[in-house]
C-alpha positions in Angstrom: -126.8 -7.7 1.6 -128.8 -4.7 0.5 -132.4 -4.0 1.3 -134.3 -2.1 -1.4 -135.8 1.0 0.0 -139.1 2.7 -1.1 -137.0 5.5 -2.6 -135.2 2.8 -4.8 -138.6 1.4 -6.0 -139.6 4.9 -7.0 -136.4 5.6 -8.8 -136.6 2.2 -10.5 -140.1 2.9 -11.7 -139.1 6.3 -13.1 -136.0 4.9 -14.9 -138.0 1.9 -16.4 -140.7 4.2 -17.6 -138.2 6.3 -19.6 -136.6 3.1 -21.0 -140.0 1.6 -21.9 -140.8 4.7 -23.9 -137.7 4.1 -26.0 -138.3 0.4 -26.7 -142.2 0.5 -27.1 -143.6 -1.7 -29.8 -146.6 0.6 -30.3 -146.5 4.2 -29.2 -150.2 4.6 -29.2 -150.7 1.5 -27.0 -148.0 2.5 -24.5 -149.4 6.0 -24.2 -152.9 4.8 -23.5 -151.6 2.1 -21.2 -149.6 4.7 -19.2 -152.6 7.0 -18.8 -154.8 4.1 -17.8 -152.4 2.7 -15.3 -151.9 6.2 -13.8 -155.5 6.1 -12.6 -155.1 2.8 -10.8 -153.3 2.2 -7.6 -150.4 -0.3 -7.2 -152.5 -2.9 -5.4 -155.0 -3.2 -8.3 -152.2 -3.5 -10.8 -150.5 -6.1 -8.8 -153.7 -8.1 -8.5 -154.2 -8.0 -12.2 -150.7 -9.5 -12.7 -151.5 -12.3 -10.1 -154.9 -13.0 -11.8 -153.2 -13.3 -15.2 -150.5 -15.6 -13.8 -153.1 -17.9 -12.3 -154.9 -18.8 -15.6 -154.5 -22.6 -16.1 -154.9 -22.4 -19.9 -151.8 -20.1 -20.2 -148.3 -21.3 -19.4 -146.1 -19.0 -17.2 -144.7 -16.1 -19.2 -141.0 -15.2 -19.2 -141.6 -12.2 -17.1 -143.0 -14.4 -14.2 -139.7 -16.3 -14.1 -137.9 -13.0 -14.0 -140.0 -11.8 -11.1 -139.0 -14.7 -9.0 -135.5 -13.4 -9.0 -136.4 -9.8 -8.3 -136.2 -8.2 -4.8 -139.4 -6.3 -5.3 -142.6 -6.5 -7.5 -142.4 -4.0 -10.4 -145.3 -1.6 -10.4 -147.1 0.7 -12.8 -145.4 1.3 -16.2 -142.2 -0.3 -14.9 -143.8 -3.7 -15.5 -144.7 -3.1 -19.1 -141.1 -4.0 -20.1 -141.7 -7.5 -18.7 -145.3 -8.0 -19.9 -146.5 -10.0 -22.9 -148.0 -8.0 -25.6 -151.9 -7.7 -25.8 -153.7 -10.4 -27.7 -154.4 -8.1 -30.6 -150.7 -7.5 -31.3 -148.0 -9.8 -32.6 -146.2 -11.8 -29.9 -143.0 -10.4 -28.6 -140.0 -12.3 -30.1 -138.0 -14.4 -27.6 -134.8 -12.4 -28.3 -136.6 -9.1 -27.6 -138.2 -10.5 -24.4 -134.7 -11.6 -23.2 -133.3 -8.2 -24.1 -136.0 -6.5 -22.1 -135.4 -8.7 -19.1 -131.7 -8.0 -19.2 -132.2 -4.3 -19.5 -134.7 -4.3 -16.6 -132.4 -6.2 -14.4 -129.6 -3.8 -15.3 -131.8 -0.9 -14.3 -132.5 -2.5 -10.9 -128.8 -3.1 -10.3 -127.9 0.5 -11.2 -130.6 1.8 -9.0 -129.2 -0.2 -6.1 -125.7 1.1 -6.8 -126.9 4.7 -6.9 -128.8 4.2 -3.6 -125.8 2.6 -1.9 -123.5 5.4 -3.2 -125.9 8.1 -2.0 -126.1 6.4 1.4 -122.3 6.3 1.6 -122.1 9.9 0.6 -124.6 11.0 3.3 -122.7 9.0 5.9 -119.4 10.5 5.0 -121.0 14.0 5.0 -122.5 13.4 8.4 -119.2 12.2 9.8 -117.4 15.3 8.4 -120.0 17.6 9.9 -119.6 16.0 13.3 -115.9 16.3 13.1 -116.1 20.0 12.2 -118.6 20.7 15.0 -116.4 18.9 17.5 -113.4 20.9 16.3 -115.3 24.2 16.5 -116.5 23.3 20.0 -112.9 22.7 21.2 -111.7 25.9 19.5 -114.5 27.9 21.3 -113.3 26.6 24.7 -109.7 27.5 23.8 -110.6 31.0 22.7 -112.9 31.7 25.6 -110.8 30.1 28.4 -107.2 30.7 27.3 -106.8 33.3 24.6 -109.4 36.1 25.2 -108.7 36.4 28.9 -105.0 36.8 28.1 -105.3 38.6 24.8 -102.3 41.0 25.1 -99.8 38.2 25.8 -101.2 35.4 23.7 -102.6 37.0 20.5 -99.3 36.8 18.6 -98.2 33.4 19.8 -97.7 30.5 17.4 -100.6 28.5 18.8 -103.0 31.4 18.4 -101.8 32.2 14.9 -102.4 28.6 13.9 -105.9 28.7 15.4 -106.5 32.0 13.6 -105.6 30.4 10.2 -108.0 27.5 10.7 -110.8 30.0 11.2 -112.3 31.7 14.2 -115.4 30.1 15.6 -118.5 32.3 14.8 -119.5 32.6 18.5 -116.2 34.5 19.3 -115.4 36.0 15.9 -116.9 39.4 16.6 -114.9 39.8 19.9 -111.7 38.7 18.2 -112.2 41.1 15.3 -112.9 44.0 17.7 -109.7 43.3 19.6 -107.6 42.8 16.5 -108.9 45.9 14.6 -108.6 48.0 17.7 -110.0 51.4 18.5 -107.2 53.9 17.7 -109.9 56.5 17.0 -111.2 56.2 20.6 -114.8 56.1 19.4 -117.3 55.5 22.2 -120.9 54.3 22.2 -121.9 57.8 23.1 -120.2 59.2 20.0 -122.1 56.7 17.9 -125.4 57.8 19.4 -124.5 61.4 18.6 -123.6 60.7 15.0 -126.7 58.6 14.6 -128.9 61.3 16.0 -127.3 63.8 13.5 -127.9 61.4 10.6 -131.6 60.9 11.6 -132.0 64.7 11.8 -130.4 65.0 8.4 -132.7 62.4 6.9 -135.7 64.3 8.3 -134.4 67.6 7.0 -133.9 66.2 3.5 -137.3 64.4 3.5 -139.1 67.7 4.4 -137.0 69.7 1.9 -135.0 71.6 4.5 -131.9 73.3 3.3 -130.2 74.3 6.5 -126.6 73.4 6.9 -124.9 72.2 10.0 -121.8 74.1 11.0 -119.6 71.0 10.8 -120.7 70.3 7.3 -119.5 73.6 5.9 -118.0 73.0 2.5 -120.2 70.0 1.8 -123.3 70.9 -0.2 -126.8 69.7 0.6 -126.7 68.0 -2.9 -123.6 66.0 -1.9 -125.2 64.9 1.4 -128.5 64.0 -0.3 -126.7 62.0 -3.0 -124.7 60.2 -0.3 -127.9 59.2 1.5 -129.6 58.1 -1.7 -126.6 56.0 -2.5 -126.8 54.3 0.9 -130.5 53.5 0.3 -129.7 52.0 -3.1 -126.7 50.1 -1.9 -128.4 48.5 1.1 -131.0 47.0 -1.3 -128.1 45.3 -3.2 -126.2 44.1 -0.1 -126.3 40.3 0.2 -129.6 40.1 -1.6 -129.8 36.3 -1.3 -129.9 36.6 2.5 -132.9 38.9 2.4 -132.0 40.4 5.8 -130.6 43.8 4.9 -133.3 44.9 2.5 -136.3 47.0 3.4 -138.3 45.1 6.0 -135.5 42.8 6.8 -134.3 42.3 10.5 -130.9 44.1 9.9 -132.0 46.8 7.5 -132.3 49.6 10.1 -129.0 48.6 11.8 -127.1 48.8 8.5 -128.8 52.0 7.6 -127.9 53.5 11.0 -124.2 52.6 10.8 -123.7 53.9 7.3 -125.7 57.1 8.0 -123.7 57.7 11.3 -120.5 57.2 9.4 -121.3 59.9 6.9 -121.8 62.3 9.8 -118.6 61.1 11.5 -116.5 61.4 8.3 -118.3 63.9 6.0 -114.9 64.3 4.2 -115.2 60.6 3.1 -119.0 60.3 3.0 -120.5 57.1 1.7 -118.7 55.1 -1.0 -120.1 52.1 -2.8 -118.8 48.9 -1.2 -119.0 50.2 2.4 -122.4 48.5 2.9 -120.9 45.0 2.5 -118.2 45.7 5.1 -120.7 47.1 7.5 -123.1 44.2 6.9 -120.4 41.6 7.7 -119.6 43.4 10.9 -123.3 43.6 11.9 -123.6 39.8 11.5 -120.9 39.4 14.2 -121.2 42.5 16.5 -123.8 44.7 18.1 -124.7 47.9 16.3 -122.4 50.3 18.3 -119.5 47.9 18.4 -119.9 47.3 14.6 -119.8 51.1 14.0 -116.6 51.3 16.1 -114.9 48.5 14.2 -116.2 49.8 10.9 -114.8 53.3 11.4 -111.4 52.0 12.6 -111.2 49.5 9.8 -111.9 52.2 7.1 -109.2 54.4 8.8 -106.5 51.9 7.9 -104.1 53.2 5.2 -105.2 50.8 2.4 -108.9 51.2 3.0 -108.6 55.0 3.3 -106.6 55.1 0.0 -109.3 53.2 -1.8 -112.4 54.8 -0.3 -111.0 58.3 -0.7 -110.0 57.3 -4.2 -106.4 58.4 -3.8 -105.3 57.5 -7.3 -101.6 57.9 -6.7 -101.6 55.6 -3.6 -103.9 53.1 -5.3 -101.5 52.8 -8.1 -98.7 52.2 -5.6 -100.6 49.4 -4.1 -101.2 47.9 -7.5 -97.5 48.2 -8.3 -96.6 46.4 -5.1 -99.1 43.7 -5.9 -97.5 43.1 -9.3 -94.1 42.8 -7.7 -95.3 39.7 -5.8 -97.5 38.6 -8.7 -94.5 38.3 -10.9 -92.4 36.7 -8.1 -95.0 34.0 -7.4 -96.8 33.4 -10.7 -94.4 34.4 -13.5 -96.2 32.5 -16.2 -99.7 33.9 -15.4 -98.1 37.4 -14.9 -96.7 37.3 -18.4 -100.1 36.1 -19.8 -101.8 39.0 -18.0 -99.3 41.5 -19.4 -99.6 40.1 -22.9 -103.4 40.6 -22.7 -103.1 44.0 -21.0 -105.2 42.8 -18.0 -104.2 45.3 -15.2 -104.8 44.7 -11.5 -107.4 47.5 -11.1 -109.8 45.5 -13.2 -110.3 42.8 -10.6 -108.6 44.1 -7.4 -110.7 47.2 -6.8 -113.9 45.2 -6.2 -112.0 42.7 -4.0 -110.3 45.3 -1.9 -113.3 47.7 -1.6 -115.6 45.0 -0.1 -112.8 42.9 1.5 -113.9 39.9 -0.6 -117.3 39.9 1.1 -119.1 40.5 -2.3 -116.8 38.3 -4.4 -116.6 35.2 -2.2 -119.2 33.1 -0.4 -119.9 34.7 3.0 -118.5 32.0 5.2 -115.3 31.9 3.1 -115.1 35.7 3.2 -115.3 35.7 7.0 -112.3 33.3 7.1 -110.4 35.8 4.9 -111.4 38.5 7.4 -110.1 36.4 10.2 -106.6 36.3 8.9 -106.8 39.9 7.5 -107.5 41.1 11.1 -104.4 39.2 12.1 -102.0 40.1 9.2 -103.4 43.4 8.0 -103.6 44.7 4.4 -100.8 42.3 3.2 -103.2 39.4 3.5 -105.7 41.0 1.1 -103.2 41.0 -1.6 -101.9 37.6 -0.7 -105.4 36.3 -0.9 -105.7 37.8 -4.4 -102.5 35.9 -5.5 -103.9 32.7 -3.9 -107.1 33.1 -6.0 -105.0 33.6 -9.2 -102.8 30.6 -8.4 -105.9 28.4 -7.7 -107.2 29.2 -11.2 -103.9 29.6 -13.0 -104.4 26.7 -15.4 -107.8 28.1 -16.4 -106.8 31.7 -16.7 -103.8 31.0 -18.9 -106.1 29.6 -21.6 -108.4 32.7 -21.6 -108.3 36.0 -23.5 -108.8 39.4 -21.9 -112.6 39.4 -21.9 -113.0 36.0 -20.4 -110.3 36.6 -17.8 -111.9 39.9 -16.7 -115.4 38.3 -16.6 -114.1 35.3 -14.6 -112.2 37.3 -12.0 -115.1 39.8 -11.5 -117.5 36.9 -10.9 -115.7 34.1 -9.2 -117.3 30.6 -8.9 -119.9 30.5 -6.1 -118.7 27.0 -4.9 -115.1 28.0 -4.4 -113.8 25.5 -1.8 -112.3 27.1 1.3 -109.7 24.5 2.1 -108.4 24.6 -1.5 -108.2 28.4 -1.5 -106.4 28.5 1.8 -104.0 25.8 0.7 -103.3 28.0 -2.4 -102.8 31.1 -0.3 -100.4 29.2 2.0 -98.1 28.7 -1.0 -97.8 32.4 -1.7 -94.5 33.9 -0.5 -94.8 37.6 0.3 -91.2 38.3 -0.1 -89.4 39.7 -3.1 -85.6 40.1 -3.2 -85.5 39.8 0.6 -88.0 42.5 0.9 -91.4 42.0 2.6 -94.7 43.6 1.6 -94.3 46.7 3.8 -90.8 47.3 2.6 -91.7 47.0 -1.1 -94.7 49.3 -0.6 -92.6 51.9 1.3 -89.9 51.7 -1.4 -92.5 52.2 -4.2 -94.0 55.2 -2.3 -90.6 56.7 -2.0 -89.9 55.9 -5.7 -93.1 57.7 -6.6 -92.1 60.8 -4.8 -88.6 60.8 -6.2 -89.5 59.8 -9.7 -89.3 63.4 -10.9 -85.7 63.6 -9.5 -84.8 60.5 -11.5 -83.7 58.3 -8.5 -86.0 55.3 -8.3 -85.6 53.7 -4.9 -86.2 50.2 -6.1 -83.1 50.2 -8.3 -81.0 49.6 -5.2 
């Protein structure tokens, strides 16, 4: 039992109109009839049909018999497929009339099927949304009542690690990230205010053409500082442009500008590097400004991030080499294909690592990557990269260098989170009984001893 909705009637009318255009017996007549009917409302058209059906001198037409079996009255140009031809045109052959009736009935059946399928899809989508919301609500209670009050003793337990993998609820994500990242630099809110005040003074100085140098900036030219500030301004305009919240006039523009400017004063030796704006923006979405600055500074102080943002080529190459060890271990076929096409890790890894996937993946998925990254550290960044490669292995093995590079630097926007995490879960970060940290340390030692001819990884 299926009731035909108003939306179905509209869909049926549209479909019939297109089909009628294909089977018209006279293009000029149909065109004029369509324009004429467009000016009449449905009630007038229906009345015309009833008047025509009531003429005693004319026997019931085939289309009237068809209507008795329909769930709704065809309207507008939909009905043309069932109508007799005008008197000034040859009568429609019985075979053609029968064909038109069958096609019209098929259109109605297909419209009903589409409507039913769409209703089932919406119902399933609603049920899934309710399930997810209930799961998130339960997780929030667990994090707030059990985990966060006992962070030091519970954060590394099996239960918490499993919850971490499933994704941290947005309402507690910022707090968990802050605790997981830590504050080894001992940055306070007062220090942030000092750095921000210096940044604002520097902006005023540069805007008025001042050339005075601060004592702590000795060795860093005014040109370098101005270039860094200009780069911040440019990068902010390109940070999550679809959200329209970080650009000039947006609600988070000043917060992002403040954090990046304060950091250039806190670490003038590093300055601003492209990609930092995405990391700061993600933190701003989950933390207050001062707390976001503390997390941002400590996060960038991690060995992997510092190697990339300070462009330490030697250390970056070591990270790439460690990545390739696990690449070959987990995906030997794809690894060989990459080698054959000379596709090196730097082509796709640099952008992923610089922005911690926040630019390359959908924001909600990137936040889930951050969740586990805060738990597992830099290793998970490279494990995620291998998970992405595994997920698209079949596609990538059929591509050449250009298409692989283009695909990996612009991943699909609808990348499913559960499929990606299932792919990541299959990646084993162990090679010859050595874990990530051991392989990386051995490669660093190997790099230092290379000149002596005693590579550490040979043992």
